[in-house]
C-alpha positions in Angstrom: 42.8 98.7 156.5 45.7 100.4 156.9 44.9 102.7 159.7 46.6 106.3 158.4 44.9 106.1 155.4 40.9 107.5 155.1 38.7 105.7 152.8 34.9 106.6 151.4 32.0 104.4 152.1 29.1 104.9 149.9 26.3 103.2 149.2 23.8 104.7 146.1 26.5 107.6 146.2 25.4 108.9 149.9 28.5 108.5 152.8 28.4 106.4 155.4 30.3 104.3 158.0 30.0 100.7 156.4 29.3 98.7 154.5 29.3 94.8 155.0 27.1 92.0 152.5 26.4 88.9 153.5 26.5 85.7 150.4 26.3 82.2 149.4 29.2 81.0 146.6 28.4 77.1 145.6 32.3 75.8 144.7 31.8 73.9 141.4 34.2 71.3 143.2 31.8 68.2 144.4 30.1 68.0 147.0 28.7 71.2 146.4 28.1 72.8 149.3 27.2 76.5 149.9 29.9 78.9 151.4 29.0 81.3 153.3 31.6 85.3 152.6 31.6 88.5 153.4 32.3 91.1 151.4 32.7 94.1 154.3 34.0 97.7 152.6 36.2 99.0 155.2 39.0 95.6 155.5 39.4 95.6 151.7 43.2 95.6 151.3 43.2 97.2 148.3 44.9 100.9 148.2 41.7 102.8 147.0 39.3 106.3 147.8 36.6 105.5 148.1 34.1 102.3 147.4 30.8 102.3 146.4 28.2 99.6 146.8 24.8 100.0 144.7 22.2 97.4 144.6 21.3 98.1 140.6 18.9 95.4 139.0 20.6 91.6 139.9 23.3 92.5 141.1 24.6 94.6 143.9 27.6 96.4 142.2 31.2 97.3 144.6 33.2 99.2 143.1 36.4 100.7 143.7 37.6 104.4 143.0 41.2 104.7 142.9 40.5 109.0 142.3 36.1 109.1 142.1 36.2 112.6 140.6 38.7 111.4 137.3 36.0 108.4 137.2 39.0 106.8 137.3 38.3 102.5 138.3 40.6 100.4 140.2 37.8 96.5 139.6 34.7 96.4 140.1 32.4 93.4 141.5 28.5 92.2 141.1 27.2 90.4 143.4 24.1 88.5 142.2 21.8 90.1 144.0 19.8 85.6 144.5 23.2 84.5 146.4 22.9 87.5 148.6 21.2 87.0 152.7 22.1 90.2 153.7 23.5 93.5 153.9 24.0 96.3 157.1 24.9 100.0 156.2 26.8 101.7 158.2 25.2 105.6 158.8 27.3 108.1 159.8 27.5 109.4 163.3 27.2 113.4 163.4 
């Protein structure tokens, strides 16, 4: 992340310090072996105002907003809950 810009990170709409998600994927190539992936909100390269992570039904939803107040979405990712190994939420320090 560029240190000159401030990205707001949210978990279920509440501002937090960071969200890190560890999950596995199974590539279609053989031999099939699981690959561990990590989503770290503070390392997102897209230029965005807000990143909101929510758990909705069977998915973790990651939404990148260009401008959250106008619901201007850059992209949205859905990670199936069954591949999630761990979710870390760093609360803001006051």
